[in-house]
Each structure stands twice: as C-alpha cells, then as structure tokens.
LUMSEDREN-718943 format. One record per atom (N, C-alpha, C): residue in three letters; atom name; x, y, z; residue number from 1. Coordinates in steps of 0.001 Angstrom, whole numbers. Each point is the difference from the previous one (the first is absolute). Example, Ala and Ser with C-alpha at 12.3 -4.5 7.8 and 13.67 -1.06 7.14 Angstrom:
<atoms>
  residuo  atomo        X        Y        Z  num
      ALA      N    13190    -5690     7800    1
      ALA     CA     -890     1190        0    1
      ALA      C      900     1200        0    1
      SER      N     -350     1050     -720    2
      SER     CA      820     1190       60    2
      SER      C     -770     1090      730    2
</atoms>
This chain:
<atoms>
  residuo  atomo        X        Y        Z  num
      MET      N      918    -1046       68    1
      MET     CA     -982     1028      -81    1
      MET      C      797     1332      104    1
      VAL      N      -35      795    -1136    2
      VAL     CA      772     1216      -15    2
      VAL      C     -560     1088     1023    2
      ASN      N      870      967      649    3
      ASN     CA     -511      678      943    3
      ASN      C     -208     1513     -787    3
      TRP      N     -771     1169      743    4
      TRP     CA     -132     1044     -669    4
      TRP      C     1286      692     -378    4
      ASP      N      888       38      955    5
      ASP     CA     1135      627     -517    5
      ASP      C      850     -482    -1022    5
      ASP      N      -14    -1369     -294    6
      ASP     CA      670     -561    -1045    6
      ASP      C     -702      314    -1181    6
      LEU      N    -1524       12     -164    7
      LEU     CA     -734      371     -937    7
      LEU      C      226     1295     -488    7
      ALA      N       22     1097      843    8
      ALA     CA      363     1266     -155    8
      ALA      C     1188      237     -556    8
      VAL      N      994     -720      124    9
      VAL     CA     1346      331     -499    9
      VAL      C      -99     -532    -1258    9
      ARG      N     -424    -1232     -265   10
      ARG     CA     -147     -473    -1338   10
      ARG      C     -913      980     -897   10
      LEU      N    -1139      527      357   11
      LEU     CA     -582      717     -672   11
      LEU      C      630     1426     -485   11
      ASN      N      887      332      947   12
      ASN     CA      881     1482     -224   12
      ASN      C     1171     -531    -1084   12
      LYS      N      587    -1086       98   13
      LYS     CA      891     -296    -1220   13
      LYS      C     -654     -297    -1108   13
      ALA      N    -1256     -595      -20   14
      ALA     CA     -701     -381    -1148   14
      ALA      C      -48     1578     -919   14
      SER      N     -578      871      927   15
      SER     CA     -576     1301     -268   15
      SER      C     1239      841     -651   15
      ASP      N     1127      -66      658   16
      ASP     CA     1248      724     -591   16
      ASP      C      605     -690    -1284   16
      SER      N     -214    -1264     -125   17
      SER     CA      440     -588    -1279   17
      SER      C    -1026      329    -1140   17
      PHE      N    -1138       72      484   18
      PHE     CA    -1226      269    -1134   18
      PHE      C      528     1579     -750   18
      GLU      N       25      851     1275   19
      GLU     CA      365     1464     -343   19
      GLU      C     1192      252     -821   19
      ARG      N     1035     -998      342   20
      ARG     CA     1298       66     -941   20
      ARG      C     -427     -621    -1333   20
      ALA      N     -713     -777      -18   21
      ALA     CA     -272     -622    -1488   21
      ALA      C     -799      963     -806   21
      ILE      N    -1097      684      630   22
      ILE     CA     -659      977     -735   22
      ILE      C      943     1324     -348   22
      LYS      N      831      261      729   23
      LYS     CA      848     1264     -379   23
      LYS      C     1069     -639    -1088   23
      ALA      N      310    -1088       92   24
      ALA     CA      824     -546    -1147   24
      ALA      C     -862     -186    -1424   24
      PHE      N    -1285     -234      228   25
      PHE     CA     -707      -90    -1169   25
      PHE      C     -350     1242     -771   25
      GLU      N     -119      967      991   26
      GLU     CA     -364     1542     -172   26
      GLU      C     1155      587     -881   26
      SER      N     1324     -296      639   27
      SER     CA     1159      515     -653   27
      SER      C       62     -654    -1478   27
      LEU      N     -132    -1273      -76   28
      LEU     CA      -24     -836    -1351   28
      LEU      C     -756      667     -897   28
      THR      N    -1566      236      475   29
      THR     CA    -1133      652     -908   29
      THR      C      584     1369     -583   29
      LYS      N      626      755      912   30
      LYS     CA      422     1234     -437   30
      LYS      C     1097       67    -1088   30
      THR      N      973    -1020      236   31
      THR     CA     1178     -254     -892   31
      THR      C     -841     -411    -1539   31
      TYR      N     -692     -714       39   32
      TYR     CA     -702     -728    -1175   32
      TYR      C     -615     1054     -803   32
      ASP      N     -915      881      875   33
      ASP     CA     -530     1253     -596   33
      ASP      C     1122     1060     -870   33
      GLU      N     1249      122     1087   34
      GLU     CA      846      964     -767   34
      GLU      C      684     -734    -1281   34
      LEU      N     -189    -1271       54   35
      LEU     CA      753     -664    -1225   35
      LEU      C     -952      114    -1051   35
      ILE      N    -1296     -278      317   36
      ILE     CA     -990      424    -1244   36
      ILE      C       45     1433     -629   36
      ASP      N      -82      977      974   37
      ASP     CA      197     1334     -387   37
      ASP      C     1233      350     -929   37
      TYR      N     1199     -768      458   38
      TYR     CA     1280      333     -655   38
      TYR      C     -115     -723    -1460   38
      CYS      N     -743    -1284     -205   39
      CYS     CA     -328     -516    -1299   39
      CYS      C     -584      895     -617   39
      LYS      N    -1163      496      489   40
      LYS     CA     -830      936     -765   40
      LYS      C      503     1088     -671   40
      LYS      N      950      594      914   41
      LYS     CA      908     1204     -547   41
      LYS      C      879     -398    -1080   41
      ILE      N      514    -1211        7   42
      ILE     CA     1004     -433     -925   42
      ILE      C     -904      -75    -1497   42
      GLN      N    -1050     -606      217   43
      GLN     CA     -939     -259    -1097   43
      GLN      C     -722     1399     -586   43
      GLU      N       99      846      921   44
      GLU     CA     -612     1273     -651   44
      GLU      C      860      799     -744   44
      SER      N     1434     -198      435   45
      SER     CA     1184      752     -426   45
      SER      C      405     -372    -1507   45
      LYS      N     -655    -1204     -351   46
      LYS     CA      545     -701    -1237   46
      LYS      C     -719      779    -1041   46
</atoms>
C-alpha cells in the first residue's frame, strides 16, 4: 500500500517531467514554424 507522502512525491515528479516535455514540444514546434517561414521566404525570392 502506498502512503500519501509517497504518492505526492510521485505526482510531483510526474508533473515536472510532463512540464519539461511540454516545453520541449513547444520549442520544437517553434523551430518547425521558423523553418517553414524560412523555406517560404526562399521560394518567394526565386
């Protein structure tokens, strides 16, 4: 049986990991958008 303190610690660790994953995904999405914009600019300049 898991006590409440252990459960709270596990939940905190999980939410920290989840937040890091979201931040990584957001920065990846931003980089992807910048790459698309860059490609569009190259095509427009031709």
